[in-house]
N, C-alpha and C positions, 0 to 999 in steps of 0.2 A: 504494500500500500504506500509506504514512504517512497519507494523507488518510482512508483507510478506518479506520485505527486511531484517528485523532482523532475521527471521527464516532461510532465505537462507544464511545469512552471518555468521552464528555461526560456530565456530570451537570447537569441543568437545575433551576433553581428557578423560581418563578412569574414572574420577570423575564426568563426565557428566556436566561440567560447560562450559559456553561459554566465549570466550574472549570478545565478545560483549555482555554485560550483558542484561538481559531482561528488558523491559520498566516497569516503575512503581514498581520497586523492589529495595530492599537493597541487595547488594552482598558484603559479607566480604570475602576477600582472605587472607588466612594464608599461606605464602610461607616460607617453612622451609627446613632444611637439617637435616637428621638423626644424623649426627655427631656433631651438634651444641648444646652446653649446654643450651643456652638461649631458643632454640627451644624445647628441651626436657622438660624444666620447664614450658613453655607456652602451649604446646600441650594438656595437659589434660583439661585446661580451654576452649580451642577452641573446643575440642571434646564435652564438656558439652554444649557449645553454639549451636553446630550443632544439638545436641539432643533437647535442649530447644526450638529451633525455627523450628524443623522438621515438625511441623503441621501448620506453618505459611507460606502461599503461597507467602507472600511478602518479605520473608527473605531467602536468600541462603547463607550458610557458606561453603566455598570451601577450602579444604586442598590440597595444591600444593607441591608435593615433588620435590625439586629443582634438585635432583640427577636423576630423571626420564627424559630421553632425550626427551620424547614426550612433556614435559612441557617447553622446551627451548623458544618457541615463547612467552609464557606468561612472562617469566623472561626478555626477550628482550623488550617486549612491555612496561613493567613497570620499565625498567632500574634497575633491582634488583641487588644489589652488596653487600648486607649484610643480615644476617639472625638473627631472623625471620623478615620478612617484612609483615606487616599487612596493607591491603588497603581496604577502604570502598568506594563502588560505590553506587550512587543513580541514578536510571534511566539511567544507563550506563555511567555516568560521575563520575570521581574520586572526592570525596568530602573530603577525608582525606587519606593521604598516610604515616602518622606518627602516626598511631593509638596506643593507650595504649596496654599493654600486659595482664593486669589483667582482668579476666573475668567480674567482676562487672562493671568496667569502660567501657568495650566493650558493655555490656548490655545497659548501660546508653547512650552511643553513638548511638547504633542501634535504641533504642527507640526514641531518639531525632529526628532522621532522618525519622522515620516512621510517625511522626505527620505531 
């Protein structure tokens, strides 16, 4: 019943991620703006993470373009007012909304929450 609720309540954007994260999963949200210097510096590491965890069904890395109007509900949900914003959710609940920007630190954080 809970799974059915989660499936029915998901809202997807073009990156196929849901605002209501999947159960028993780690979801890392990288919310960025193309004009942001810090975002440009951080983005390659996030892309590497996305590739690194692409075969792990328990980890999803979502890249959210803040300038895409279809992503406004996500920005509103998480009260995003600075870039980049990196949020880690476990089982649909935010466990860290001030995540580090460095790739290796994010790997450590993700792996910690996978245990």
